[in-house]
C-alpha positions in Angstrom: 85.8 157.8 40.8 86.4 157.8 44.5 89.2 155.5 45.6 89.8 156.6 49.2 86.8 157.8 51.3 87.5 159.4 54.6 84.1 160.1 56.2 83.7 162.2 59.4 86.8 160.6 60.9 87.9 161.5 64.5 90.7 160.1 66.5 91.5 160.5 70.2 94.3 159.1 72.3 95.0 159.0 76.0 97.1 162.0 77.3 98.5 162.5 80.7 95.7 164.9 81.5 93.0 162.9 79.8 91.8 162.2 76.2 93.4 164.3 73.5 91.6 164.9 70.2 94.0 164.6 67.3 91.4 164.7 64.5 87.8 165.9 64.4 85.2 165.4 61.7 87.7 164.9 58.9 86.0 164.2 55.5 88.2 163.8 52.4 87.7 161.9 49.1 90.6 160.9 46.9 90.0 160.0 43.3 91.6 157.1 41.6 95.1 158.0 40.4 95.0 161.4 42.2 98.0 162.8 43.9 96.8 164.4 47.1 99.0 166.2 49.7 98.2 166.8 53.3 99.7 170.0 54.7 99.7 171.5 58.1 101.6 172.7 61.1 103.1 170.3 63.6 100.3 168.6 65.7 97.6 169.1 63.1 97.1 165.3 62.7 98.4 164.8 59.2 100.6 161.8 60.0 97.8 160.4 62.3 95.4 160.6 59.3 97.9 158.8 57.1 98.3 156.1 59.7 94.5 155.7 59.9 94.4 155.2 56.1 97.3 152.7 56.3 95.4 150.8 58.9 98.1 151.2 61.6 95.5 153.0 63.8 91.7 152.7 64.0 89.4 155.8 64.0 87.6 156.7 67.2 84.7 157.6 65.1 83.8 157.7 61.4 85.1 155.3 58.8 87.7 155.0 56.0 87.0 153.1 52.8 89.4 152.1 50.0 87.7 150.8 46.8 84.5 150.7 48.8 85.8 148.4 51.6 86.1 149.6 55.2 89.7 149.8 56.4 90.1 147.5 59.4 93.9 147.0 59.3 96.9 147.2 57.1 96.7 145.4 53.7 98.7 144.8 50.6 96.5 147.2 48.7 98.5 150.0 50.4 102.3 150.7 50.1 103.9 152.9 52.7 107.1 155.0 52.5 108.3 156.7 55.7 110.9 159.4 56.3 113.2 157.2 58.3 116.0 155.6 56.2 115.9 152.7 58.7 112.8 151.4 57.0 115.0 149.2 54.8 116.2 145.9 56.0 120.0 146.4 56.5 120.8 142.7 55.9 119.1 142.7 52.5 120.5 144.1 49.2 118.5 146.7 47.4 117.0 144.0 45.2 116.1 141.8 48.1 114.5 144.7 49.9 112.3 145.4 46.8 111.4 141.7 46.6 110.1 141.7 50.2 106.4 142.5 49.5 106.4 140.0 46.6 107.6 137.3 49.0 104.7 138.1 51.3 102.4 137.6 48.3 104.0 134.2 47.6 105.5 135.2 44.2 108.1 132.8 42.7 111.8 133.6 42.5 111.8 134.4 38.8 108.8 136.8 39.2 110.4 138.5 42.2 113.7 139.0 40.4 112.1 140.4 37.2 109.7 142.7 39.1 112.4 144.0 41.5 114.7 144.8 38.5 111.9 146.6 36.7 111.1 148.8 39.7 114.8 149.5 40.5 115.2 150.5 36.8 112.1 152.8 37.2 113.9 154.7 40.1 117.3 154.6 38.2 119.0 152.1 40.6 119.2 148.9 38.6 123.0 149.1 38.7 122.9 149.2 42.5 120.7 146.0 42.9 123.4 144.2 44.8 124.2 147.1 47.2 123.3 147.1 50.9 121.5 150.1 52.5 124.6 151.3 54.3 126.3 151.5 50.9 123.7 153.8 49.5 123.1 157.6 50.0 119.9 158.8 51.8 118.3 159.7 48.5 119.2 156.3 47.0 117.7 154.5 50.1 114.5 156.4 49.6 114.4 155.4 46.0 114.7 151.8 47.1 111.9 152.3 49.6 109.7 153.7 46.8 110.5 150.8 44.5 109.7 148.3 47.3 106.4 150.0 48.0 105.4 149.8 44.3 106.8 146.4 43.4 103.9 144.3 44.9 101.5 146.6 43.0 99.4 148.2 45.7 96.5 150.4 44.6 97.5 153.2 47.0 100.8 154.7 47.9 101.1 156.4 51.3 104.1 158.7 51.9 104.9 160.4 55.2 107.4 163.2 54.6 109.7 160.8 52.7 112.2 163.5 51.6 112.3 165.7 54.7 115.7 164.3 55.9 117.4 164.9 52.6 119.5 167.9 51.6 117.8 170.5 49.4 119.3 169.4 46.0 118.6 165.7 46.6 115.0 166.6 47.8 114.4 168.5 44.5 115.7 165.5 42.5 113.5 163.1 44.4 110.4 165.2 43.9 111.1 165.2 40.1 111.6 161.4 40.2 108.4 160.9 42.2 106.4 162.9 39.7 107.8 160.7 36.9 107.1 157.5 38.7 103.6 158.6 39.5 103.0 159.5 35.9 104.1 156.1 34.8 102.3 154.0 37.4 99.2 156.2 38.0 98.9 155.1 41.6 96.6 156.9 44.0 99.0 158.8 46.3 98.4 160.3 49.7 101.4 162.4 50.7 102.1 164.1 54.0 104.4 167.2 54.1 104.9 170.4 56.0 106.6 171.9 53.0 104.2 174.1 51.0 106.4 174.4 47.9 106.7 170.6 47.8 103.0 170.2 48.0 102.4 172.6 45.1 105.0 170.9 43.0 103.6 167.4 43.6 99.9 167.5 44.1 96.7 167.6 42.1 95.1 168.8 45.4 96.3 170.0 48.7 94.3 169.5 51.9 95.2 172.0 54.6 94.7 170.8 58.2 94.5 173.0 61.3 95.8 171.8 64.7 92.9 173.1 66.8 92.2 170.1 66.7 92.9 168.4 63.4 90.3 169.6 61.0 90.2 170.4 57.3 90.4 174.2 56.7 91.0 174.2 52.9 90.9 172.0 49.8 93.1 173.6 47.1 93.1 172.1 43.5 96.5 172.9 41.9 95.6 173.5 38.2 99.2 173.8 36.9 100.6 171.7 34.1 103.5 169.4 34.8 106.5 169.7 34.9 106.0 172.7 37.2 108.2 175.7 37.5 108.7 176.6 41.2 109.7 180.1 40.2 106.7 180.9 38.1 104.2 183.5 39.3 101.3 181.0 39.2 103.3 178.5 41.4 104.1 181.2 43.9 100.5 182.3 44.0 99.4 178.8 45.0 102.0 178.8 47.7 100.7 182.2 48.9 97.1 180.8 49.0 98.1 177.7 51.0 100.2 179.7 53.4 97.3 182.0 54.0 95.1 179.0 54.9 97.9 177.9 57.4 97.6 181.3 59.1 101.0 182.7 58.4 104.4 181.4 57.2 104.6 177.9 56.0 
């Protein structure tokens, strides 16, 4: 069943020398509960496409539908996690950050507390509920951001390179955590990354975008059981295939 429909979407913005085409004729469907990664070189439009699905930008042409409804702006049916650690409110504890979306929905105090605790437990941070962002590591802050995005129960989770600023070991740990969280919540996930190995580890499908201008050049279904072994021959073959679509090293 199609959950997100991106139909012949184009996006242009004003450059110093005139209009710049960031995306052209992009068509992608994402099934309910599917984990889809967008991969491409810098300037291919992958973050622009995510922002269009989020409703932060509007397409120049084409349309995007979620659950059959045209996206006309941001809504509580979409949770967003960014790369920047500053996405958390520094004056709120981890629990109060997770409660934010529930407050926007008008949930009562008891419901907010119970739900926030449940999602902090899901990301293994319940014991840090009273900590402020500056007291948490980068990986822990991203876990809080994921819990916050999930707590108000959006149908879609949008993630823009959320682990790119983390060290390699923490990034690997966060990837494993995200797979576990996705398996439990079964959210539809649209995930932007420039890291091919990360895409193969996480995704059901990988969409490869080209920057000339942003167009879809490949749609690769990753038919590997989870948990995935990044050192297996099958895993490495998927990496090789995607890098080939990127036109060189990824």
